[in-house]
DRENKOL-725425 format. One record per residue (C-alpha): residue in three letters; x, y, z. Coordinates in steps of 0.1 Angstrom, whole numbers, padded with zeros to 4 digits, always signed. Last residue first. Layout:
# residues N
alaXYZ
...
//
This chain:
# residues 374
unk-0049+0104+0007
unk-0033+0128+0032
unk+0001+0110+0035
unk+0012+0076+0024
unk+0039+0053+0035
unk+0048+0022+0016
unk+0049-0011+0035
unk+0082-0029+0032
unk+0091-0054+0005
unk+0114-0029-0012
unk+0133-0032-0045
unk+0102-0028-0067
unk+0093+0006-0052
unk+0059+0015-0066
unk+0055+0053-0069
unk+0039+0071-0039
unk+0001+0076-0039
unk-0006+0112-0047
unk-0021+0102-0081
unk-0052+0088-0065
unk-0076+0064-0081
unk-0054+0059-0112
unk-0025+0055-0088
unk-0043+0027-0070
unk-0050+0010-0104
unk-0013+0013-0114
unk-0004-0002-0081
unk-0027-0032-0087
unk-0012-0039-0121
unk+0024-0034-0110
unk+0018-0057-0080
unk-0001-0084-0099
unk+0026-0089-0124
unk+0053-0089-0097
unk+0033-0117-0080
unk+0008-0112-0052
unk+0007-0139-0025
unk-0024-0158-0017
unk-0046-0168+0012
unk-0080-0186+0010
unk-0116-0182+0019
unk-0118-0144+0022
unk-0146-0137+0046
unk-0125-0117+0070
unk-0115-0093+0043
unk-0150-0085+0033
unk-0162-0075+0068
unk-0130-0056+0075
unk-0131-0037+0042
unk-0168-0027+0047
unk-0159-0014+0082
unk-0129+0004+0068
unk-0151+0021+0042
unk-0177+0031+0068
unk-0154+0044+0095
unk-0167+0038+0130
unk-0155+0002+0126
unk-0119+0012+0130
unk-0126+0031+0162
unk-0140-0002+0176
unk-0109-0020+0163
unk-0088+0004+0183
unk-0108+0001+0214
unk-0103-0037+0213
unk-0066-0032+0207
unk-0065-0009+0237
unk-0081-0035+0259
unk-0056-0061+0246
unk-0027-0038+0255
unk-0042-0032+0290
unk-0043-0070+0296
unk-0008-0075+0282
unk+0007-0050+0306
unk+0040-0040+0288
unk+0037-0004+0299
unk+0060+0020+0281
unk+0092+0029+0299
unk+0115+0016+0271
unk+0098+0041+0247
unk+0110+0069+0269
unk+0146+0061+0260
unk+0140+0072+0224
unk+0132+0107+0237
unk+0165+0109+0255
unk+0183+0095+0225
unk+0168+0123+0204
unk+0178+0150+0229
unk+0214+0137+0231
unk+0217+0136+0194
unk+0206+0172+0192
unk+0172+0182+0180
unk+0166+0203+0149
unk+0154+0238+0150
unk+0134+0247+0119
unk+0132+0284+0115
unk+0100+0306+0110
unk+0104+0343+0102
unk+0083+0368+0119
unk+0112+0385+0137
unk+0123+0350+0150
unk+0097+0322+0150
unk+0110+0288+0162
unk+0097+0256+0147
unk+0108+0225+0165
unk+0123+0193+0150
unk+0118+0156+0149
unk+0132+0135+0120
unk+0152+0111+0142
unk+0122+0106+0165
unk+0104+0090+0135
unk+0122+0057+0141
unk+0105+0053+0175
unk+0070+0052+0159
unk+0043+0075+0146
unk+0053+0103+0169
unk+0038+0122+0198
unk+0054+0100+0225
unk+0026+0084+0246
unk+0004+0092+0275
unk-0020+0069+0294
unk-0052+0075+0313
unk-0067+0088+0281
unk-0069+0053+0266
unk-0074+0050+0229
unk-0065+0086+0222
unk-0032+0081+0241
unk-0027+0115+0256
unk+0003+0134+0243
unk+0040+0136+0251
unk+0067+0155+0232
unk+0049+0189+0229
unk+0034+0191+0264
unk+0066+0178+0280
unk+0087+0206+0266
unk+0123+0196+0260
unk+0151+0213+0279
unk+0171+0180+0279
unk+0170+0177+0317
unk+0133+0186+0317
unk+0126+0158+0292
unk+0142+0131+0313
unk+0127+0144+0346
unk+0092+0145+0332
unk+0097+0110+0317
unk+0108+0097+0351
unk+0076+0112+0366
unk+0055+0092+0342
unk+0075+0060+0349
unk+0067+0063+0386
unk+0030+0067+0378
unk+0011+0100+0377
unk-0003+0091+0342
unk+0002+0056+0330
unk+0028+0054+0302
unk+0023+0042+0266
unk-0002+0015+0256
unk+0011+0012+0221
unk-0016+0022+0196
unk+0003+0046+0173
unk+0036+0027+0173
unk+0018-0006+0168
unk+0003+0006+0135
unk+0014-0025+0115
unk+0010-0048+0145
unk-0025-0037+0155
unk-0031-0034+0117
unk-0027-0071+0110
unk-0041-0085+0142
unk-0073-0064+0140
unk-0077-0069+0102
unk-0074-0106+0107
unk-0043-0123+0094
unk-0046-0140+0060
unk-0045-0177+0058
unk-0020-0205+0052
unk-0017-0240+0038
unk-0033-0237+0004
unk-0014-0207-0008
unk-0026-0193-0041
unk+0000-0175-0062
unk-0012-0142-0077
unk-0011-0121-0109
unk-0002-0151-0131
unk-0034-0149-0152
unk-0046-0183-0140
unk-0040-0172-0104
unk-0060-0140-0109
unk-0089-0159-0123
unk-0089-0184-0094
unk-0091-0155-0070
unk-0119-0138-0090
unk-0139-0171-0090
unk-0138-0174-0052
unk-0170-0156-0044
unk-0180-0123-0027
unk-0164-0097-0050
unk-0165-0062-0036
unk-0194-0040-0046
unk-0183-0008-0064
unk-0158+0021-0061
unk-0137+0004-0035
unk-0104+0022-0044
unk-0114+0058-0035
unk-0131+0048-0002
unk-0102+0026+0005
unk-0079+0056+0005
unk-0102+0079+0024
unk-0107+0053+0052
unk-0070+0048+0054
unk-0064+0085+0059
unk-0092+0088+0084
unk-0077+0058+0103
unk-0043+0075+0105
unk-0059+0107+0119
unk-0075+0087+0147
unk-0043+0069+0154
unk-0023+0101+0158
unk+0013+0107+0146
unk+0002+0103+0110
unk+0018+0090+0078
unk-0005+0062+0067
unk+0005+0026+0059
unk+0002+0011+0025
unk+0013-0022+0010
unk-0005-0053+0024
unk-0039-0037+0027
unk-0034-0020-0007
unk-0025-0052-0024
unk-0056-0070-0010
unk-0078-0041-0022
unk-0061-0040-0056
unk-0065-0077-0063
unk-0101-0077-0053
unk-0108-0047-0076
unk-0090-0062-0105
unk-0107-0096-0100
unk-0142-0080-0098
unk-0136-0058-0129
unk-0125-0088-0149
unk-0089-0094-0161
unk-0086-0104-0198
unk-0081-0070-0215
unk-0054-0062-0189
unk-0036-0095-0193
unk-0009-0085-0219
unk-0001-0051-0203
unk+0004-0069-0169
unk+0028-0094-0186
unk+0050-0065-0200
unk+0049-0047-0166
unk+0060-0077-0146
unk+0089-0085-0169
unk+0100-0049-0170
unk+0100-0048-0132
unk+0122-0079-0130
unk+0145-0063-0156
unk+0150-0032-0134
unk+0159-0003-0157
unk+0122+0002-0164
unk+0114+0020-0132
unk+0103+0054-0143
unk+0097+0047-0180
unk+0081+0014-0173
unk+0059+0030-0146
unk+0047+0055-0171
unk+0038+0027-0195
unk+0020+0009-0167
unk+0001+0041-0158
unk-0009+0046-0195
unk-0022+0010-0196
unk-0042+0015-0164
unk-0058+0047-0176
unk-0067+0031-0210
unk-0080+0000-0191
unk-0104+0022-0170
unk-0124+0029-0202
unk-0134-0007-0206
unk-0140-0016-0243
unk-0107-0035-0246
unk-0091-0049-0278
unk-0078-0017-0291
unk-0062-0008-0257
unk-0045-0042-0255
unk-0031-0038-0291
unk-0019-0003-0282
unk-0002-0016-0251
unk+0015-0043-0271
unk+0028-0017-0296
unk+0040+0005-0267
unk+0059-0024-0252
unk+0078-0028-0284
unk+0085+0010-0285
unk+0097+0008-0249
unk+0122-0018-0257
unk+0134+0002-0288
unk+0140+0033-0266
unk+0135+0065-0285
unk+0100+0069-0272
unk+0115+0068-0237
unk+0128+0103-0241
unk+0092+0117-0239
unk+0094+0116-0201
unk+0124+0138-0199
unk+0111+0152-0166
unk+0076+0138-0160
unk+0047+0163-0161
unk+0041+0161-0198
unk+0044+0123-0196
unk+0011+0119-0178
unk-0009+0140-0204
unk+0008+0121-0232
unk-0003+0088-0218
unk-0039+0098-0214
unk-0042+0112-0249
unk-0025+0082-0265
unk-0047+0057-0246
unk-0078+0075-0258
unk-0064+0075-0294
unk-0059+0037-0292
unk-0096+0033-0283
unk-0109+0055-0311
unk-0086+0039-0337
unk-0097+0004-0326
unk-0134+0013-0330
unk-0128+0026-0365
unk-0104-0002-0374
unk-0126-0031-0367
unk-0146-0030-0400
unk-0114-0025-0420
unk-0100-0057-0405
unk-0074-0055-0378
unk-0041-0074-0378
unk-0020-0046-0392
unk-0033-0023-0364
unk-0003-0027-0341
unk+0024-0020-0367
unk+0008+0013-0379
unk+0002+0020-0342
unk+0040+0021-0338
unk+0042+0050-0364
unk+0013+0068-0347
unk+0031+0067-0313
unk+0063+0078-0330
unk+0045+0108-0344
unk+0029+0115-0310
unk+0064+0115-0294
unk+0077+0138-0321
unk+0051+0164-0313
unk+0055+0160-0276
unk+0092+0166-0278
unk+0121+0142-0283
unk+0155+0157-0276
unk+0175+0168-0306
unk+0197+0145-0326
unk+0223+0164-0346
unk+0231+0147-0379
unk+0265+0156-0393
unk+0267+0152-0431
unk+0296+0131-0442
unk+0328+0147-0455
unk+0348+0125-0478
unk+0385+0135-0477
unk+0409+0135-0506
unk+0446+0140-0501
unk+0468+0162-0523
unk+0500+0155-0542
unk+0483+0164-0575
unk+0448+0178-0573
unk+0418+0158-0562
unk+0388+0148-0583
unk+0353+0136-0573
unk+0331+0123-0600
unk+0293+0125-0597
unk+0272+0102-0619
//
């Protein structure tokens, strides 16, 4: 027993040891991972532990590699909510023999770190972690393809380049034969990844992408027409080069169009000027931007020409093997459905597994997400 004494007329203070918490590094993150696994593996028999250990280690290695490139990624290991999710992810990894699931689980955990302040997102991620071991390859693939069609648009100022980007994306996603029955749709509905709609149907690929890529396949302005000469005058007045602003419509060379994806992209236009071997970005003035935007009002509204261009567009689409396969599969879908928050985080994790250049999921936005050279 230790007795503390103080002198007469003096005050006694008890000094507690100050603990300084350092940031969590990879070593400590792995230790926490192992500590949580001690909880996860309590339900396993000795016979099951060997296999479970191997699978959970696979998840750990994939997760740590991803967190190494995220600023303060390891800090999440101090979050009680993340630790609870980690235990669930370890259980799902232990129960699954499918290698892809370890990648998906690690992507979901990363997404929890990046977007976990949103409770709606957290709910979707937690449920997605729970169902990974139950979802079939066919259902996962079908879900991801439908999600990608509804979610991604290419960044390109030319329709042919846009189609190449889309073809590359779906080539990475569609790694095997697409499901051709309805069982995968029913499975996703049971797992809360989708909601089947009995009274609607998906748009055709032609209608869907003709609208989504309308800025790239607008008719434009007929060469040598009155509107064409008006454009020449507008650009000349603003000291803008016609040959850089206007290009041939690749779907109808008798027409020209503004060389941007859509009218909103005009705001980000700039020229590159080289001075003494150094390139400088020269941004357009408000007057120049407004002048370019006014050109869109001169585009032809001839419905017959527009339909002809749409037909050429779909012919170009079918020249790409992955897009042709997508179109044939899409237009055989027997029913329409909406994708829940659970399905979105799961499908997005799958897409990012296929290509890590895909932008992160934005849970606040219902708009299509732009993608570059996927």
